[in-house]
C-alpha positions as CSV (number, residue, x, y, z in Angstrom):
1,M,22.6,-0.7,-5.9
2,C,22.5,1.7,-8.5
3,R,19.5,3.7,-10.2
4,K,18.7,3.7,-13.4
5,W,17.9,7.4,-14.2
6,P,15.3,8.2,-17.3
7,P,17.0,10.6,-19.9
8,Q,15.0,13.6,-18.1
9,I,14.3,13.8,-14.0
10,P,10.5,13.5,-13.8
11,L,9.3,17.1,-12.0
12,Q,8.3,15.1,-9.2
13,E,11.7,14.1,-8.9
14,F,12.9,17.7,-9.4
15,L,10.7,18.6,-6.6
16,N,11.5,16.2,-4.0
17,K,15.2,17.5,-4.8
18,F,14.5,20.8,-4.3
19,T,12.6,19.9,-1.1
20,A,15.2,18.5,0.5
21,I,17.8,21.6,-0.7
22,Y,15.2,23.7,1.3
23,C,15.0,21.3,4.0
24,S,19.3,21.5,4.2
25,M,19.9,25.0,4.1
26,S,20.3,27.3,7.1
27,S,19.8,31.0,5.6
28,V,16.6,32.0,6.1
29,Y,16.6,33.9,2.2
30,G,17.7,30.4,1.2
31,K,14.7,28.8,2.9
32,I,12.4,31.0,1.2
33,L,14.3,31.3,-2.3
34,S,14.1,26.9,-2.0
35,C,10.7,27.3,-1.0
36,A,9.2,30.0,-3.8
37,I,11.1,27.8,-6.2
38,V,8.8,24.7,-5.3
39,V,5.6,26.1,-5.1
40,C,6.1,27.7,-8.9
41,L,6.6,23.9,-10.0
42,S,3.7,22.9,-8.1
43,L,1.6,25.0,-9.7
44,L,2.9,24.0,-13.1
45,T,1.8,20.7,-11.8
46,F,-1.5,21.5,-11.0
47,A,-2.1,23.5,-14.3
48,G,-1.3,20.7,-16.4
49,F,2.2,19.5,-16.8
50,S,2.3,15.8,-16.4
51,Y,5.0,14.0,-14.7
52,S,6.1,10.1,-13.0
53,T,6.6,9.4,-10.0
54,A,7.9,5.8,-11.1
55,V,11.5,5.7,-10.7
56,A,13.0,2.9,-13.2
57,H,15.5,-0.1,-11.9
58,S,18.0,-2.2,-13.2
59,G,18.1,-6.1,-12.1
60,N,19.0,-6.1,-8.5
61,D,18.0,-2.6,-7.7
62,S,16.2,-3.1,-3.9
63,G,18.3,-0.6,-2.5
64,V,16.1,2.2,-3.9
65,L,13.2,2.2,-2.2
66,A,9.5,4.5,-2.8
67,A,11.5,6.7,-5.0
68,D,13.0,8.5,-2.1
69,A,9.7,9.2,-0.3
70,S,11.9,10.5,2.8
71,M,12.6,13.7,1.3
72,L,9.0,14.9,2.0
73,F,8.1,13.5,5.5
74,G,10.9,11.5,6.8
75,V,9.7,8.3,5.5
76,K,12.1,5.6,6.1
77,N,12.6,3.0,3.5
78,S,12.2,-1.2,4.0
79,S,11.7,-4.0,1.9
80,S,9.7,-6.9,2.2
81,L,9.1,-10.3,0.4
82,N,5.4,-10.2,-0.1
83,W,4.3,-6.0,1.0
84,A,4.4,-2.9,-0.9
85,G,2.7,0.0,0.3
86,Y,3.4,2.1,3.5
87,A,3.1,1.1,7.2
88,V,3.4,3.6,10.7
89,T,4.7,1.7,14.0
90,S,4.3,2.6,17.1
91,S,3.9,1.1,20.8
92,A,1.6,-1.9,21.5
93,D,-1.8,-1.0,22.3
94,S,-1.4,2.5,20.3
95,F,-4.2,1.7,17.5
96,S,-7.7,2.1,17.7
97,N,-8.6,2.5,13.8
98,V,-7.5,2.5,10.1
99,S,-9.2,3.4,6.8
100,G,-7.9,2.9,3.6
101,S,-9.1,3.9,0.4
102,F,-8.3,2.8,-3.1
103,V,-9.4,2.1,-7.0
104,V,-9.3,-1.4,-8.1
105,P,-7.0,-1.8,-10.8
106,D,-7.6,-2.7,-13.9
107,P,-4.5,-4.5,-15.1
108,P,-2.6,-5.6,-18.4
109,V,-3.5,-9.6,-18.5
110,S,-0.7,-11.9,-19.8
111,S,-2.0,-14.5,-22.2
112,S,0.0,-17.0,-20.5
113,S,-1.8,-17.3,-17.1
114,T,-3.4,-21.0,-16.7
115,Q,-6.4,-22.5,-15.4
116,H,-6.6,-24.1,-12.1
117,S,-9.1,-25.7,-9.7
118,A,-10.1,-23.5,-7.0
119,V,-8.8,-24.1,-3.4
120,F,-8.6,-22.4,0.0
121,L,-6.4,-19.0,-0.4
122,S,-5.5,-17.5,3.4
123,L,-5.0,-13.8,2.1
124,F,-2.3,-12.7,4.7
125,S,0.8,-14.1,6.2
126,H,2.4,-11.3,8.5
127,Y,5.0,-9.0,7.3
128,G,7.7,-11.2,5.1
129,K,6.5,-14.4,6.0
130,S,5.0,-17.1,4.2
131,Q,2.0,-19.1,5.9
132,K,-0.9,-19.1,2.9
133,Q,-2.8,-21.7,1.8
134,G,-3.2,-21.8,-2.1
135,P,-2.9,-23.5,-5.7
136,S,0.4,-24.7,-7.2
137,S,-0.3,-23.9,-10.5
138,Q,0.8,-20.4,-12.3
139,T,-2.6,-18.3,-11.6
140,S,-1.8,-15.0,-10.6
141,Y,-2.4,-12.5,-7.5
142,A,-2.4,-9.6,-5.8
143,A,-4.5,-8.4,-2.5
144,F,-5.4,-4.6,-1.8
145,W,-6.2,-3.9,1.6
146,A,-5.8,-1.3,5.2
147,G,-5.6,-3.5,8.2
148,I,-3.9,-3.4,11.8
149,D,-1.4,-5.2,13.3
150,G,1.1,-7.9,11.1
151,Y,4.5,-5.1,10.6
152,N,5.9,-6.8,13.3
153,D,3.7,-9.3,14.7
154,N,2.0,-12.3,14.2
155,T,-1.7,-11.2,14.0
156,V,-3.3,-9.0,11.3
157,E,-6.5,-7.6,11.2
158,Q,-7.2,-6.1,7.7
159,A,-10.0,-6.0,4.8
160,G,-9.6,-5.3,1.3
161,V,-9.6,-6.6,-2.3
162,L,-8.1,-9.9,-3.8
163,M,-7.6,-9.5,-7.7
164,E,-6.9,-13.6,-8.9
165,V,-5.6,-13.6,-12.8
166,S,-6.5,-16.7,-14.4
167,G,-6.4,-18.3,-18.4
168,G,-6.4,-14.5,-19.6
169,S,-8.4,-12.8,-17.3
170,A,-9.1,-10.9,-13.4
171,T,-11.6,-11.7,-11.3
172,Y,-11.8,-9.8,-7.9
173,S,-13.2,-10.2,-4.4
174,A,-14.2,-8.0,-1.3
175,W,-13.0,-9.9,2.0
176,Y,-12.2,-9.2,5.8
177,E,-9.5,-11.4,7.8
178,F,-8.4,-12.0,11.5
179,Y,-5.4,-13.4,10.8
180,P,-4.3,-16.2,11.9
181,S,-7.6,-16.8,11.1
182,P,-8.8,-17.7,7.8
183,P,-10.2,-14.7,5.4
184,V,-14.1,-14.0,5.1
185,Y,-15.3,-13.3,1.7
186,A,-18.2,-11.3,0.5
187,S,-21.4,-12.8,-1.7
188,W,-20.6,-9.5,-3.8
189,K,-18.0,-9.0,-6.7
190,P,-16.2,-5.7,-7.3
191,A,-15.2,-4.7,-10.4
192,A,-12.2,-3.0,-11.8
193,G,-12.6,0.6,-11.7
194,D,-14.4,0.8,-8.4
195,V,-13.7,2.8,-5.6
196,I,-13.2,1.0,-2.6
197,A,-13.3,1.9,0.8
198,V,-11.9,0.0,4.0
199,Y,-12.5,0.7,7.9
200,V,-10.5,-1.6,10.7
201,N,-11.9,-0.6,14.4
202,Y,-10.9,-1.2,18.0
203,T,-13.0,-1.3,21.1
204,S,-12.8,-3.2,24.2
205,S,-15.3,-5.5,22.6
206,G,-12.9,-6.6,19.6
207,F,-12.1,-5.4,16.1
208,T,-14.6,-4.8,13.6
209,A,-13.6,-4.8,9.5
210,K,-15.5,-3.2,7.0
211,V,-15.2,-3.2,3.0
212,I,-17.5,-0.6,1.3
213,D,-17.4,-0.8,-2.7
214,L,-18.9,3.6,-3.4
215,T,-18.7,2.6,-7.1
216,R,-21.9,-0.1,-6.3
217,S,-23.3,0.6,-3.1
218,L,-22.6,-2.5,-1.6
219,S,-20.3,-3.2,1.6
220,F,-19.9,-6.3,3.7
221,T,-19.0,-6.0,7.3
222,S,-17.4,-8.3,9.9
223,P,-19.2,-9.1,13.7
224,T,-17.1,-7.6,16.0
225,T,-14.7,-10.4,17.4
226,Q,-11.4,-10.7,20.0
227,V,-8.2,-11.5,18.2
228,S,-5.7,-13.4,20.8
229,G,-2.5,-11.8,20.8
230,A,-3.2,-8.1,18.6
231,Q,-0.4,-5.9,19.7
232,R,-2.5,-3.0,18.1
233,A,1.2,-1.8,17.5
234,S,1.3,-1.1,13.6
235,A,-1.0,0.0,10.6
236,E,-0.7,-0.5,7.1
237,W,-2.0,0.2,3.6
238,I,-0.5,-2.5,1.2
239,A,-0.5,-3.9,-1.8
240,E,0.3,-7.7,-1.2
241,A,1.5,-10.6,-3.1
242,P,-0.5,-13.4,-1.3
243,S,1.4,-17.2,-0.8
244,S,1.0,-20.5,-0.2
245,Q,2.5,-23.5,1.8
246,R,5.2,-23.4,-0.9
247,G,5.4,-19.7,-0.5
248,I,5.3,-17.1,-2.1
249,L,2.5,-16.5,-5.4
250,P,3.2,-15.3,-8.3
251,L,2.2,-11.4,-8.2
252,A,-0.6,-10.1,-10.3
253,D,0.5,-7.8,-13.1
254,F,-1.8,-4.8,-11.7
255,G,-0.4,-2.1,-13.5
256,T,-0.7,0.4,-11.0
257,V,-3.0,0.6,-7.5
258,Y,-3.6,4.1,-6.3
259,F,-4.5,4.7,-2.9
260,G,-5.8,7.2,-1.2
261,Y,-8.3,10.5,-1.5
262,D,-6.3,12.8,-3.9
263,Y,-7.5,9.4,-6.2
264,T,-10.7,8.1,-4.7
265,S,-12.1,11.2,-3.2
266,V,-12.6,9.6,0.1
267,K,-12.6,12.1,3.0
268,G,-10.9,10.6,5.9
269,T,-8.8,7.5,4.4
270,N,-5.3,6.2,4.3
271,N,-6.0,7.8,8.2
272,A,-4.9,5.9,11.3
273,T,-6.5,6.8,14.9
274,V,-3.1,6.8,17.5
275,S,-3.7,7.1,21.1
276,G,-7.3,8.5,20.4
277,S,-5.4,11.0,17.8
278,S,-6.8,10.6,14.1
279,Y,-3.4,11.5,11.5
280,T,-2.9,11.3,8.0
281,I,-0.2,8.9,6.8
282,G,2.0,11.9,6.1
283,T,1.2,13.5,9.6
284,L,1.9,10.3,11.2
285,A,5.6,10.8,9.9
286,S,5.7,14.6,10.4
287,D,4.9,14.0,14.0
288,G,7.7,11.1,15.0
289,Y,6.2,8.1,14.6
290,S,7.8,5.2,12.3
291,V,6.4,5.5,8.9
292,Y,7.8,2.9,6.5
293,A,7.5,2.6,2.3
294,I,8.0,-0.7,1.5
295,S,9.0,-2.1,-1.4
296,M,8.3,-5.6,-2.3
297,V,11.6,-7.7,-3.9
298,N,12.3,-11.5,-4.6
299,R,14.9,-13.5,-3.1
300,N,17.9,-12.1,-4.9
301,G,17.1,-8.7,-4.3
302,S,15.0,-7.9,-7.7
303,L,12.0,-4.9,-7.8
304,K,8.4,-6.9,-7.7
305,A,6.3,-3.5,-6.8
306,A,7.0,-0.3,-4.9
307,P,5.2,2.9,-3.8
308,S,5.4,6.2,-4.9
309,P,6.3,9.1,-2.6
310,L,3.2,10.2,-0.6
311,S,0.9,13.4,-1.9
312,F,2.1,16.5,-0.6
313,D,-1.1,16.6,1.3
314,G,0.0,13.4,3.0
315,T,-2.6,11.1,2.2
316,S,-2.6,9.6,-0.8
317,F,0.1,7.2,-3.2
318,S,0.4,4.8,-5.6
319,V,2.2,1.0,-5.9
320,K,3.4,0.2,-9.6
321,W,4.0,-3.7,-10.2
322,Y,7.4,-4.2,-11.6
323,S,7.4,-8.3,-12.1
324,S,6.2,-11.7,-10.7
């Protein structure tokens, strides 16, 4: 697969390339020089120079994932039919807590969206598979969440926000789900621009999931629930295309969704507790855990959504929509 580069390399790409050069140099002086260049360019960024972390892709460019995020943290690239974002894996019984935060996206809404009668929609099918209930119309969906499990097993303990685009407008629902049990929805509704925090916690008594709308001072908490077969072997921060019995539903054009402290100012989010220690996504990768930047593709390999590289503090990223 080939990458279609923009006319000018964005500053973020430039920083990533110098970081790679820095890591590969054996000379101490070479490393000092390379590091100095990266610091100078970073200062230019913070001084107000705009840059883009999005990478332009040609038709079947599924081979270029997450804009080479591995340059900074050793993140591995992966692809999925229905997920875009970040996941980390470890041995069974490792993860006891996951936190996430994001800004509810305000998408450009297509006038071609159609109405449909309300039907049951299960938000989650585990990584790369389609097992949800849903409508067969052209209404489109996207779900934004954080959770434990699902990357390589058959349960997920998760919570987040569902976006539904229908009839030219977007509506949102807060929910939690202990898959394969169905989702449970909050009585209140978030809105575009709201800052959401998500917490999924495990104790010997079971799992608890909580969604907080910090903008509206609303929250929704599950009862503590035992989940049969839960491995606690992965954690995720995801934008998802929900599915029906017929397959994966059209992915709503959410524009770009922003995850993590750098965008939400919610401290301690986009973290996971592994074997008793708390880590950011970036420090998980740096400490040797398997962290994956996941790009969503369709069955012919065309890109649907992709994450940015992690921020320099390892806490934050965005996911950009490309196609339904």
